[in-house]
N, C-alpha and C positions, 0 to 999 in steps of 0.2 A: 433683050429682055432680062430684067434683073432677077435671075433665077437663084444663084447660089451664093451671092454675097450676102444673103440674109437668112437663111433658113433655120438651121437647128437651134442656135442660140436665141434668135429672135422670137421664134415660137414660144420657147420656154419662158422667155422673160416677159413678153407683152402680155401673153395670156395669163401669167402666173400672178401678176399684181392683182388680178380679179379672182382667180380660181387656183393659182399656183399650179397650172396643168403639168418653150426654148426659144467670118461674115462671108459669108457666102450669101449671095444675094438671097437665096431661099433659106440658107442656114440662119442668117440673122433674123429673118422674119419669123421663122419657126421658133426662135428663141424669145422674140419680143411678144409672141402670143402669150407668153407668161408674164410680161412685165409692164404692160401699159397702165395708164391711169385713166379713169373715167372722164369724159368731157361732155359739156353741154353741146347738144345737136342744134344747129341752125341751118336752115336751107341755104344752099349756094347753087347758082345756075350751073347746069351741065349740058354739054352738047350731045351727050349719049344718055341712054336710060340710066337711072341711078343704080346704086350698088346692088349686086345680086343678093337676093334673099337667102336666108339660111337654108330653105328648102332647095333652092337652086344649087347652092354650093354643095349641099349634101348630095345631089344627083350627079354633080361633076365628080365627087369623090367616089361614088358608087360605080359610075361608069368606068373610071379609070382603075379602080381597085375594089372589087367585090370581096376579095379574100386575099390574104398574104400567102401565096402559094409556095414560095421559097424563101423562108425567113432567114435573116442573118442571126442564127442562133447556134451557139457553141458550148460544147462540154470541155471543161478545163480540169486537167488532172495533174497531180503531182503526188507520188506515193499513193496513199489510200484516200487522199482528200479529193473529192470531185465537186465542182461547182459549175454554174452556167452563166454564159454572157449573152445578152440580147442587144442587138443594135436597133434602136427605136427610131421612129419618126414621130415628131412631136405634135403634129395636127393631122386631122383627116383620116387617121387610121386608129380605130379604137382597139382595145384588147380582144374584143369578140371576133375580130377579123384574123386573129392568129390561130394556128392549129391548137387543138385541145392539149396536146402533150406539153406545150410550152407553159400553159396555165397550171398544169399539174406540177411541173417542176418549180414554178413560183410558189405554189402552195406548200410544197414539201421543203422549202428552204428555211434556214434558221435566221437568215438576214437578207435584206434587199439593200443593194447599193445603187444610188441615183446620182445624177449630177448635183442636184440640190435637195436637201431634205424638204418634205412637204410642209412642215411647220416653220420653215424659215421665212420670217417676215421682214428681214433686214431690207433697207431701201434708202437710196439716196435721191433727194429731190433736187433736180438740176433747175437752174433759172430758165424761164420761158423765153424762147426766141420769137421774133416776128418773122415767121417762115416765109410768107409771100414776099416780104421786103428782102430777106436774105437770099432767097432762091432766085429772085427776079421775076418780073411780070410775065414774061413769055413762058418760062418754065413752069410757073405756078398755074397759069391758064391751062397748060397741057396736063398738069397734075389733076386739076379739077375735072378735066375731060376723062381722065383715067379712072378717078375714084369717086366722082360725084359728091354726095354729101359727106363722104369720108374726108374730103379736104377740110370741112369745118372742124371735124374732130382733130385732125392733125394740127390745124391752126390753133385750136384751143389748148391742146397739150404743149405745142411749141417746142418740140424736140425732133431732131432729123431722124433718130432711130424710130420713133413711133410713126412718123410720116412714112418712112420706107417700109415699115411692117404693114401699115394699113394698105399700101399699094401692093406689096408682094402677097399678102394674104387674101387678096380680094376674092379669090376663087377657092380658098381653103375652107374646109368644114371645121371651123374653130371650136365647135361643141364636141368634136370627137378628139379625145386626148388619151393616147396610150399611156403617158406618164401619170396622169390623174387616175386612170383605171388601175394601173399597177399599184399605186399608193393606196388606193381604197381596197383593193383586194388584200394587200399585205396588212393593212390596218384591221380589216375584219377578221383576219386569221391570227391576229396578235403578233405578227412578225415585225421586228424593229426595222427601221429604214435609216440608213446612213447616207448622208450627203458628202460629195467629194469636194465641194466648194460652196461658198455662200452665194445667196441670191444677190447680195450687194456687189460681190466681186464680178458676177456675170454682167450686171447692169452697168457697172463702171467700165468694163471692158468694151461694151457697145458704145457708151458715151465717148470713149477715146477713139474708137475706130469709125464710127458713123457720124460724119460731120456734114456741114451744108455742102461742101464740095462734092462729096460722094453721092449725096441725095440728089443734087442737081444733075450730075452725070448720069445717074440711073433713070431719073425722070425723062431726061432729053433722049436717051437711047431706048426708050420703050415705046414701040410704035403705036400700041393701042391695046384695048382689052383683050382681044384675041391672042395677042402675044402673052399677056399674063395668064390667060386660061391655058394656053398651050403648054406654058412652062410648068404649071401646077400638074397637068395631066401626065406630062413626060416624067416629072419627078416621082409622082405617085406610082406610075407603071414600073419604073426602075427599082423602086424600093420593094413593091409587092411581088414583082417577078424575080427578085434577088439578083438583078443584073448591074446594079450600081457598083462602081469600082474606084472612082476617083474622089478622093477627099478634099482635093484642091478646088479652087475656083474654076469653073468651067472655061474651056477655051473661048467660047463666045463672050462670056462676061469679061475676060481678060482683054479681048480685042476691043470691046466697047469702051472699057476704062482706059486703055492705052490710047484710043482715039480721042478721049476726053483730056489727055495730057498727063495721065499717071505714068510713072516709071515702073519698069519691070520689078525693080527692087521694092517699090512700095506695095505692089501686089503680092509679092512673096512675103513681105512683112505681115500683111493682113492674114495670109494662110497660117504663118508661124503663130501668131498670137491667138487666132481664133481656134485653131485646131491643134497643131503639133505641140506647142508649149504647154497647153492645158493637158493633153493626154500624158506627156511625159511627167507632169506634176502628179497626176493620179495614180501612175503605175505603182510606186512603192506602197501607197495606201491600199490599193486593190490586191496587191500580192500578199500583204500581211493578212488581209481577210480571207483571201482564197486558201491560204494555208491551213485555215481552220475548217474548211469544207462546208458544203451545203449552202453556199452563198449564191444569190441570184443577182447579177450585175445588169442594170438596164440603163444604157447611156446612149447618146445620139450616134447614129450609124457612122458619120464621118470619123469618129474617134476610134473605130475598129479597123478602118481600111488602110491599105497601103503599107509600105515598109516601115513607116513610123507609126502605124496604128497599133492598138492595143493588142490584137491578135498576134502580129508579128513580133512584138516585143515580149509578150508572154512566151512565145515558142522559143525565142532566143535566150530566155531566162530559165529554160529547162522544163516548162510545163508542156503537157501533151495536150494539144488543142484540136478538137475534132468538130467539123460543122455537122449539126444534127439535122437529119432529114427524115420526115415520116409522111410520105405522100398519101397514106390512107387516113391520116388524121383529119377529121373534118373541122374546118374553122366555123366560128359563129355559134358554138354551143359550149358553154363552160362544163368542164368535167365535175363529177361529184367531188365534194371537198374531201381532201386526204386527212385533214386534221379534225379532231373533235371540237 
């Protein structure tokens, strides 16, 4: 099941072309949610019922995560300056599912730092490919079985990254966007938002990493819609329960791609470019802002985890980093505004 080769960045990117809401199967998809382009819908035959409705996807998200009970939220201090870092999930989890004390810290901040600024409209339009021909008849037939009329949209857009996002996000509640909610809250409070990279750089990265070969491999190794739904539920539960720990491609995805002919070095390169290199490039920018204090950093969770994640790197650079927990804080209700 193509779970983590696409999530974080795909969500942000596919959804953000429409609303600017982010490879790891699920990371890429969660990135592309912010990046896709609208396409004309045409009916295509499907052997299974057509795509889940928005209400059905919302119910999946609610059943897997009614509230974020153990958020990846950290206080970062150096001297007298204190700021906060939140690991986000780009779809299916709105800001209202986080504990109130996180929203309070957001509203008390003097700057919000995000992967991409919400007003960044930079975009590269790549040539459209004939995906059914490129992927092959057998794989495309299976793709139609997986995504129903979504295959028409993928064919119309004609890009592998968009096709992979449509498949991976099939059971995600794409109307729920923590990134979009944070941007709206900050804007309403008059808090400036600083982007760490451009939307164009994110999209260009996906175009380099997600090609027809990768798309075909992930289609062929996805057994059916139940596998897609199970992957969404598992990822949501790991995020909302605070148990996710691996920023790399999952063992299952690595096994499937290795079986498709990928070399271990190729999969390591995907991890490097998608997660670790970007995190390393952001660290000096984030540290300069943290030294001013009262900053609220909200970036994809993968960039916080592991020995090469932001939390470990900040700790190694002399910052005191503490995970903040407040079990009595009720999620789903916004606190009174701190600012006038």
